[in-house]
C-alpha positions as CSV (number, residue, x, y, z in Angstrom):
1,M,0.0,0.1,0.2
2,C,3.0,2.9,1.0
3,E,4.4,1.7,-2.3
4,L,2.0,2.1,-4.3
5,Y,1.1,5.7,-3.2
6,L,5.3,6.4,-3.0
7,K,4.9,4.9,-6.9
8,G,2.2,7.7,-7.4
9,S,4.1,11.0,-5.7
10,I,7.3,10.8,-7.5
11,E,8.2,14.0,-8.7
12,P,11.5,15.5,-9.3
13,D,11.9,17.2,-5.9
14,N,11.4,14.3,-3.5
15,A,12.6,11.1,-6.0
16,C,15.9,11.2,-4.1
17,A,14.2,10.8,-0.7
18,I,12.0,8.3,-2.4
19,L,14.8,6.3,-3.5
20,D,15.9,6.0,-0.1
21,Q,13.3,4.6,1.1
22,A,13.0,2.1,-2.1
23,I,16.4,1.1,-1.4
24,R,15.9,0.6,2.5
25,F,12.8,-1.7,2.1
26,D,14.0,-3.3,-0.9
27,F,10.9,-2.3,-3.0
28,L,12.9,-2.7,-6.3
29,D,9.7,-1.6,-8.6
30,L,9.8,1.9,-7.0
31,K,13.7,1.9,-6.9
32,Q,13.6,1.6,-10.4
33,Q,10.4,3.8,-11.1
34,C,12.9,6.7,-8.9
35,L,15.7,5.7,-10.6
36,N,14.0,6.6,-14.5
37,L,12.5,9.8,-13.0
38,I,16.1,10.7,-12.1
39,E,17.4,9.8,-15.5
40,N,14.8,12.0,-17.5
41,K,14.7,15.2,-15.0
42,S,18.3,14.8,-13.6
43,K,19.1,18.6,-14.0
44,C,16.1,19.1,-11.6
45,V,16.3,16.4,-9.2
46,L,20.5,17.7,-8.9
47,E,19.2,21.0,-7.8
48,S,16.7,19.8,-5.7
49,D,17.1,20.1,-1.4
50,A,16.3,16.3,-1.6
51,F,19.5,15.8,-3.4
52,V,21.4,17.1,-1.0
53,E,19.5,15.4,1.8
54,M,19.9,11.8,0.3
55,S,21.8,8.6,1.8
56,V,25.2,7.6,0.7
57,E,23.6,4.8,-0.5
58,G,20.9,6.6,-2.9
59,L,23.7,8.6,-4.1
60,K,25.7,5.5,-5.1
61,E,22.8,4.3,-7.0
62,V,22.5,8.0,-8.6
63,L,26.0,8.1,-9.9
64,E,25.9,4.0,-10.8
65,M,23.3,5.4,-13.5
66,N,24.8,5.0,-17.4
67,R,22.9,8.0,-18.6
68,M,21.7,10.8,-17.2
69,L,20.0,14.4,-18.6
70,C,22.9,16.6,-17.7
71,S,26.5,17.5,-17.9
72,E,29.2,15.4,-15.6
73,S,30.1,18.7,-14.5
74,E,26.8,19.3,-13.2
75,V,26.8,16.0,-11.7
76,Y,30.1,16.9,-9.6
77,L,28.7,20.3,-8.2
78,A,25.5,18.7,-7.0
79,C,27.9,16.1,-5.6
80,K,30.1,18.6,-4.0
81,R,26.8,20.2,-2.6
82,W,25.7,16.7,-1.3
83,A,29.0,16.5,1.0
84,S,28.7,20.5,1.5
85,K,25.6,20.0,3.2
86,R,26.7,16.6,5.1
87,I,30.1,19.2,6.6
88,E,27.8,22.4,7.7
89,S,25.6,20.4,9.5
90,N,28.1,19.6,11.6
91,E,28.9,23.0,11.9
92,K,32.3,23.0,10.1
93,H,33.2,24.9,6.7
94,A,33.1,23.2,3.8
95,T,37.3,23.0,2.2
96,A,38.1,21.2,-0.8
97,D,39.9,18.5,1.8
98,A,36.7,18.4,3.7
99,I,34.3,18.0,0.2
100,R,37.2,15.3,-0.5
101,I,36.6,13.5,3.2
102,K,33.2,13.1,3.1
103,L,32.9,12.1,-0.4
104,G,35.3,9.4,-0.1
105,Y,37.2,7.3,-3.0
106,E,34.7,5.4,-3.9
107,I,32.1,8.5,-4.6
108,I,34.9,10.6,-6.3
109,N,35.6,7.2,-8.4
110,L,31.7,7.6,-10.0
111,I,32.2,10.9,-11.4
112,R,32.7,10.5,-14.7
113,F,35.6,13.5,-14.9
114,P,37.2,12.0,-18.3
115,S,34.0,12.5,-20.0
116,M,34.3,16.2,-19.0
117,P,35.0,18.3,-22.1
118,L,38.6,19.8,-21.5
119,E,37.3,23.0,-20.9
120,Q,34.4,22.3,-18.4
121,F,37.0,20.0,-16.4
122,T,39.3,23.1,-16.2
123,D,36.8,25.7,-15.3
124,V,34.8,23.6,-13.2
125,V,37.0,20.6,-11.1
126,S,41.0,21.2,-11.8
127,N,41.0,24.5,-9.5
128,D,38.9,23.8,-6.6
129,S,41.3,21.2,-5.1
130,V,39.1,18.5,-4.2
131,L,40.6,15.9,-6.7
132,T,44.3,15.3,-5.8
133,K,47.0,17.0,-8.4
134,D,47.6,13.0,-9.5
135,E,44.1,12.8,-10.0
136,T,43.7,15.9,-11.8
137,L,46.5,15.2,-14.4
138,S,45.7,11.7,-15.1
139,V,42.1,13.4,-16.1
140,Y,43.8,15.8,-18.1
141,Q,45.6,13.0,-19.7
142,T,42.8,11.0,-20.4
143,I,40.8,13.5,-21.5
144,I,43.6,14.5,-24.4
145,K,44.1,11.5,-25.6
146,K,40.5,11.2,-26.2
147,K,40.6,14.3,-28.3
148,K,43.4,13.0,-30.2
149,C,41.7,9.8,-31.1
150,L,38.7,12.0,-32.4
151,E,40.7,14.2,-34.5
152,V,42.3,11.1,-36.3
């Protein structure tokens, strides 16, 4: 009964909260319905208040999706907002190091940095120090190699 009600209530501003409940109670159909909405309304979902309130498990589910209708830089910025919300709720400042620690290795690796255009990666990611220098260099190398392959 509850699952049926939730299925009829999914909107971009609550999809992440409902996704968390679907994961928690193992409602597979509801989970898939949430992921479908997130895929089709990605930008609205990433900008929602519910996104920054989402659990780590929910965030991982979203990041593991094969397709979203937004840029990967928008995904990255939403993940930074998600981490900042958690840091600031403990009355601390959301520094680049604190954001990196809160996101953790697993979440950082789910963000598809190499899929960003070079300029976008440079403008949005490279200067904020969330990635290590080695990670930043590795992403640059991958983007440039990919770009060279496309030019040939």
